[in-house]
Every structure is written in structure tokens, then in C-alpha cells.
ROVEX-465068 format. One record per residue (C-alpha): residue in three letters; x, y, z. Coordinates in steps of 0.5 Angstrom, whole numbers. Layout:
! residues N
{zaba->ALA, x->X, y->Y, z->Z}
...
//
This chain:
! residues 224
{zaba->MET, x->68, y->-320, z->-57}
{zaba->ARG, x->69, y->-315, z->-63}
{zaba->THR, x->64, y->-316, z->-69}
{zaba->ARG, x->66, y->-313, z->-76}
{zaba->LEU, x->62, y->-310, z->-81}
{zaba->TYR, x->65, y->-308, z->-88}
{zaba->LEU, x->59, y->-303, z->-90}
{zaba->VAL, x->59, y->-302, z->-98}
{zaba->ARG, x->56, y->-298, z->-102}
{zaba->HIS, x->54, y->-301, z->-109}
{zaba->GLY, x->58, y->-299, z->-115}
{zaba->ALA, x->57, y->-294, z->-120}
{zaba->THR, x->50, y->-294, z->-125}
{zaba->VAL, x->48, y->-290, z->-131}
{zaba->LEU, x->43, y->-287, z->-126}
{zaba->SER, x->48, y->-285, z->-121}
{zaba->ALA, x->53, y->-282, z->-126}
{zaba->GLU, x->47, y->-277, z->-128}
{zaba->ASP, x->45, y->-276, z->-121}
{zaba->ARG, x->38, y->-278, z->-122}
{zaba->PHE, x->33, y->-280, z->-116}
{zaba->ALA, x->34, y->-288, z->-117}
{zaba->GLY, x->32, y->-291, z->-110}
{zaba->ALA, x->27, y->-295, z->-112}
{zaba->VAL, x->29, y->-296, z->-119}
{zaba->ASP, x->32, y->-303, z->-121}
{zaba->VAL, x->38, y->-302, z->-125}
{zaba->ASP, x->45, y->-306, z->-126}
{zaba->LEU, x->52, y->-303, z->-125}
{zaba->SER, x->55, y->-300, z->-130}
{zaba->ASP, x->62, y->-302, z->-133}
{zaba->GLU, x->65, y->-297, z->-129}
{zaba->GLY, x->61, y->-299, z->-123}
{zaba->ARG, x->64, y->-307, z->-124}
{zaba->ARG, x->71, y->-304, z->-124}
{zaba->GLN, x->70, y->-300, z->-118}
{zaba->VAL, x->67, y->-307, z->-114}
{zaba->GLY, x->72, y->-311, z->-117}
{zaba->ALA, x->78, y->-307, z->-114}
{zaba->LEU, x->75, y->-307, z->-108}
{zaba->ALA, x->74, y->-315, z->-108}
{zaba->THR, x->81, y->-315, z->-109}
{zaba->ARG, x->83, y->-311, z->-103}
{zaba->LEU, x->78, y->-316, z->-99}
{zaba->THR, x->80, y->-322, z->-102}
{zaba->GLY, x->85, y->-324, z->-96}
{zaba->THR, x->80, y->-322, z->-91}
{zaba->PRO, x->76, y->-327, z->-87}
{zaba->VAL, x->69, y->-326, z->-88}
{zaba->ASP, x->63, y->-330, z->-85}
{zaba->ALA, x->57, y->-328, z->-89}
{zaba->VAL, x->55, y->-323, z->-95}
{zaba->TYR, x->49, y->-319, z->-94}
{zaba->SER, x->45, y->-314, z->-99}
{zaba->SER, x->39, y->-310, z->-101}
{zaba->PRO, x->35, y->-314, z->-106}
{zaba->MET, x->36, y->-309, z->-111}
{zaba->ARG, x->40, y->-311, z->-118}
{zaba->ARG, x->46, y->-306, z->-117}
{zaba->THR, x->47, y->-309, z->-110}
{zaba->ILE, x->46, y->-316, z->-111}
{zaba->GLU, x->51, y->-316, z->-117}
{zaba->THR, x->56, y->-312, z->-112}
{zaba->ALA, x->55, y->-317, z->-106}
{zaba->SER, x->56, y->-323, z->-111}
{zaba->ILE, x->63, y->-320, z->-114}
{zaba->LEU, x->65, y->-319, z->-107}
{zaba->GLY, x->63, y->-325, z->-104}
{zaba->LYS, x->66, y->-329, z->-110}
{zaba->PRO, x->73, y->-330, z->-107}
{zaba->HIS, x->70, y->-332, z->-101}
{zaba->GLY, x->66, y->-337, z->-104}
{zaba->LEU, x->60, y->-334, z->-101}
{zaba->ALA, x->53, y->-332, z->-104}
{zaba->PRO, x->49, y->-326, z->-102}
{zaba->ILE, x->44, y->-326, z->-97}
{zaba->ALA, x->38, y->-321, z->-99}
{zaba->ARG, x->35, y->-317, z->-94}
{zaba->ASP, x->29, y->-312, z->-96}
{zaba->GLY, x->31, y->-307, z->-90}
{zaba->LEU, x->37, y->-305, z->-93}
{zaba->ARG, x->34, y->-303, z->-100}
{zaba->GLU, x->35, y->-295, z->-102}
{zaba->ILE, x->30, y->-290, z->-100}
{zaba->GLY, x->24, y->-289, z->-104}
{zaba->HIS, x->23, y->-283, z->-108}
{zaba->GLY, x->16, y->-284, z->-110}
{zaba->HIS, x->14, y->-280, z->-116}
{zaba->TRP, x->21, y->-276, z->-116}
{zaba->GLU, x->24, y->-283, z->-119}
{zaba->GLU, x->29, y->-282, z->-125}
{zaba->LYS, x->28, y->-275, z->-125}
{zaba->THR, x->34, y->-270, z->-123}
{zaba->ARG, x->34, y->-265, z->-118}
{zaba->ALA, x->33, y->-259, z->-122}
{zaba->GLU, x->27, y->-263, z->-125}
{zaba->VAL, x->24, y->-265, z->-119}
{zaba->GLU, x->25, y->-258, z->-116}
{zaba->ALA, x->21, y->-255, z->-122}
{zaba->ALA, x->16, y->-260, z->-122}
{zaba->TYR, x->14, y->-260, z->-115}
{zaba->PRO, x->17, y->-254, z->-112}
{zaba->SER, x->13, y->-254, z->-105}
{zaba->GLU, x->15, y->-262, z->-104}
{zaba->TYR, x->22, y->-260, z->-106}
{zaba->ALA, x->23, y->-254, z->-101}
{zaba->SER, x->20, y->-259, z->-95}
{zaba->TRP, x->25, y->-264, z->-97}
{zaba->GLU, x->31, y->-260, z->-97}
{zaba->GLU, x->29, y->-257, z->-90}
{zaba->ASP, x->28, y->-264, z->-87}
{zaba->PRO, x->29, y->-270, z->-91}
{zaba->PHE, x->29, y->-274, z->-84}
{zaba->THR, x->22, y->-273, z->-83}
{zaba->PHE, x->19, y->-271, z->-90}
{zaba->ALA, x->17, y->-276, z->-96}
{zaba->PRO, x->15, y->-274, z->-103}
{zaba->ASP, x->9, y->-277, z->-105}
{zaba->GLY, x->9, y->-284, z->-105}
{zaba->GLY, x->16, y->-284, z->-102}
{zaba->GLU, x->20, y->-285, z->-96}
{zaba->SER, x->22, y->-281, z->-90}
{zaba->GLY, x->29, y->-282, z->-87}
{zaba->LEU, x->26, y->-284, z->-81}
{zaba->SER, x->22, y->-290, z->-84}
{zaba->VAL, x->29, y->-292, z->-88}
{zaba->MET, x->32, y->-292, z->-81}
{zaba->ALA, x->27, y->-296, z->-78}
{zaba->ARG, x->27, y->-301, z->-83}
{zaba->SER, x->35, y->-302, z->-84}
{zaba->LEU, x->37, y->-301, z->-76}
{zaba->PRO, x->34, y->-308, z->-74}
{zaba->VAL, x->37, y->-311, z->-80}
{zaba->VAL, x->44, y->-309, z->-78}
{zaba->ARG, x->43, y->-311, z->-71}
{zaba->GLU, x->40, y->-318, z->-73}
{zaba->ILE, x->46, y->-319, z->-78}
{zaba->VAL, x->51, y->-317, z->-72}
{zaba->GLN, x->47, y->-322, z->-67}
{zaba->ALA, x->48, y->-328, z->-72}
{zaba->HIS, x->56, y->-327, z->-73}
{zaba->LEU, x->58, y->-325, z->-66}
{zaba->GLY, x->66, y->-324, z->-67}
{zaba->LYS, x->66, y->-325, z->-74}
{zaba->SER, x->67, y->-321, z->-80}
{zaba->VAL, x->61, y->-319, z->-85}
{zaba->ILE, x->60, y->-315, z->-91}
{zaba->VAL, x->54, y->-311, z->-92}
{zaba->VAL, x->52, y->-308, z->-99}
{zaba->SER, x->47, y->-302, z->-99}
{zaba->HIS, x->46, y->-296, z->-102}
{zaba->LYS, x->48, y->-288, z->-101}
{zaba->ALA, x->42, y->-285, z->-97}
{zaba->THR, x->41, y->-292, z->-93}
{zaba->ILE, x->48, y->-292, z->-91}
{zaba->ARG, x->49, y->-285, z->-89}
{zaba->LEU, x->42, y->-286, z->-84}
{zaba->ILE, x->45, y->-292, z->-81}
{zaba->LEU, x->52, y->-289, z->-79}
{zaba->ALA, x->48, y->-283, z->-77}
{zaba->SER, x->44, y->-287, z->-72}
{zaba->LEU, x->50, y->-291, z->-70}
{zaba->LEU, x->55, y->-285, z->-69}
{zaba->GLY, x->50, y->-281, z->-65}
{zaba->ILE, x->50, y->-276, z->-71}
{zaba->ASP, x->44, y->-271, z->-72}
{zaba->ALA, x->40, y->-275, z->-78}
{zaba->ARG, x->37, y->-269, z->-80}
{zaba->GLY, x->43, y->-267, z->-83}
{zaba->TYR, x->45, y->-273, z->-86}
{zaba->ARG, x->45, y->-271, z->-93}
{zaba->ASP, x->49, y->-264, z->-92}
{zaba->ARG, x->55, y->-268, z->-87}
{zaba->LEU, x->55, y->-275, z->-90}
{zaba->ASP, x->57, y->-277, z->-97}
{zaba->GLN, x->58, y->-284, z->-100}
{zaba->SER, x->62, y->-285, z->-106}
{zaba->PRO, x->60, y->-291, z->-111}
{zaba->ALA, x->64, y->-298, z->-108}
{zaba->CYS, x->66, y->-294, z->-102}
{zaba->LEU, x->68, y->-298, z->-96}
{zaba->ASN, x->66, y->-296, z->-89}
{zaba->ILE, x->68, y->-301, z->-83}
{zaba->LEU, x->65, y->-301, z->-76}
{zaba->ASP, x->67, y->-305, z->-70}
{zaba->PHE, x->61, y->-307, z->-66}
{zaba->LYS, x->62, y->-309, z->-58}
{zaba->ASP, x->55, y->-311, z->-58}
{zaba->PRO, x->49, y->-311, z->-63}
{zaba->VAL, x->48, y->-303, z->-61}
{zaba->ARG, x->55, y->-300, z->-60}
{zaba->ALA, x->59, y->-299, z->-66}
{zaba->ARG, x->66, y->-295, z->-67}
{zaba->LEU, x->67, y->-293, z->-74}
{zaba->MET, x->74, y->-295, z->-76}
{zaba->LEU, x->74, y->-293, z->-83}
{zaba->TYR, x->69, y->-288, z->-87}
{zaba->ASN, x->68, y->-287, z->-95}
{zaba->ASP, x->74, y->-290, z->-97}
{zaba->ALA, x->75, y->-291, z->-104}
{zaba->SER, x->83, y->-292, z->-105}
{zaba->HIS, x->82, y->-299, z->-108}
{zaba->TYR, x->80, y->-295, z->-115}
{zaba->LYS, x->82, y->-288, z->-113}
{zaba->THR, x->88, y->-285, z->-109}
{zaba->MET, x->85, y->-278, z->-107}
{zaba->PRO, x->78, y->-276, z->-105}
{zaba->ALA, x->75, y->-274, z->-112}
{zaba->PRO, x->72, y->-266, z->-112}
{zaba->GLN, x->65, y->-266, z->-110}
{zaba->THR, x->61, y->-267, z->-116}
{zaba->GLU, x->55, y->-271, z->-114}
{zaba->SER, x->50, y->-266, z->-110}
{zaba->LEU, x->49, y->-267, z->-103}
{zaba->SER, x->44, y->-262, z->-102}
{zaba->LYS, x->42, y->-255, z->-104}
{zaba->TRP, x->45, y->-252, z->-98}
{zaba->TRP, x->52, y->-255, z->-99}
{zaba->ASP, x->52, y->-253, z->-107}
{zaba->ASP, x->50, y->-246, z->-106}
{zaba->PRO, x->56, y->-241, z->-106}
{zaba->ALA, x->52, y->-236, z->-102}
{zaba->SER, x->52, y->-241, z->-96}
{zaba->ALA, x->59, y->-242, z->-96}
//
């Protein structure tokens, strides 16, 4: 009995457009983000949906509300789906963080899965809180389809775990566009198959050139 998760990143915000660390910052969608999510809502309007879950942040609640409206569903907030916290890096650009905290930044670039900046979270801790929520959602809606709205890093870590990808490379090897759609089919609460990944065709026809930084390794021409 297949359970389908429509796993969605929230739409664009002003801070995401500026590529700032904003995991724990509660920010609204931008007008562009609302347009992106509205296009996805139209795409999913004819799809049967049993429930809509969301991180408790404003940008994800608003995204989930837009997606749930055609189905008459209000979002159910789950704290485990919130974004990774960056501690005292919040609202700073990557260049600002590297200049202010060079030792921390170097450790994070080397291993973002186990290292956390002061006051922040590691990828490991995000995975530990988000995966039980995904399992709970699947168990509660066996054989149904559910929308789950979360954040860039959290979704990448969930996918890495479910698909057996080395989570230490989640920032280098996985990306998530604003308001993108991922589809996972679960045979049971722990075994999943990826059916669609990082698809934003509801608002753009081709993958955009890489503008959001994944990691210093990815962006450095010398590593090509």
C-alpha cells in the first residue's frame, strides 16, 4: 500500500533571495514566493490530498495554507520540520560569516553534518528531529497522499537519509529551489522511493543557472 508525500520547500523570501542564513529567522514569503507557491497550488489542485503538514515558521505556514486551500485543508504544524538553526550566523551572508567566524566556518564547510556554529544545530540533530515526524505522518496516512512543507536544508537531510546518500555531502550534492516539488512514495514508514526531485516546472520551464550558493567547494572554480 503506497503512501505518497508531496515534499515542498517554501516559496522565496527576501532573505533567501539575498542568500542569507535564515534558518531560525521567522520571515514571510515575498511576492515572488507567493507567485511560485500559487503556481504549485494550481498544479496540485486536482490531486487528492489527505492532509497538509508544515514547519511552524511563517514562510512554511503561508506556503502550506496556499497549497491546502484548494483542498479545504489547513496546515498542521510540526516543530521537527523547521529549518536548521544557524545560531549567531543568522541573517548574515556567507561572506560575512566567513570573515567574522573563520574557524567555525571552516569546520562547517568541512563537515556540516556533525558541526554546528555557536548556538546553532548540526545536520545530524536536524535529521534526528525531522525523520520521526516524517515516519509519524506516513503512519497516520497509510495509502493516502499528503503535502509536507519544510525548508531547504531540512528537506535535503531527509532525502539523504531516506535514499541512503552520505549526509556529509548534502550541501554539495543536493539542492532545493524555492517552492519546488519532491515526490516520495513509501512502501512502509521507513522505505521510500524518490519519484520526483526539485521540480519547479510550475513556474519555470528550465532549471535555473546556479545562483544560490551550495557550498564553498561547489562554487570554487579551482575545484572543478
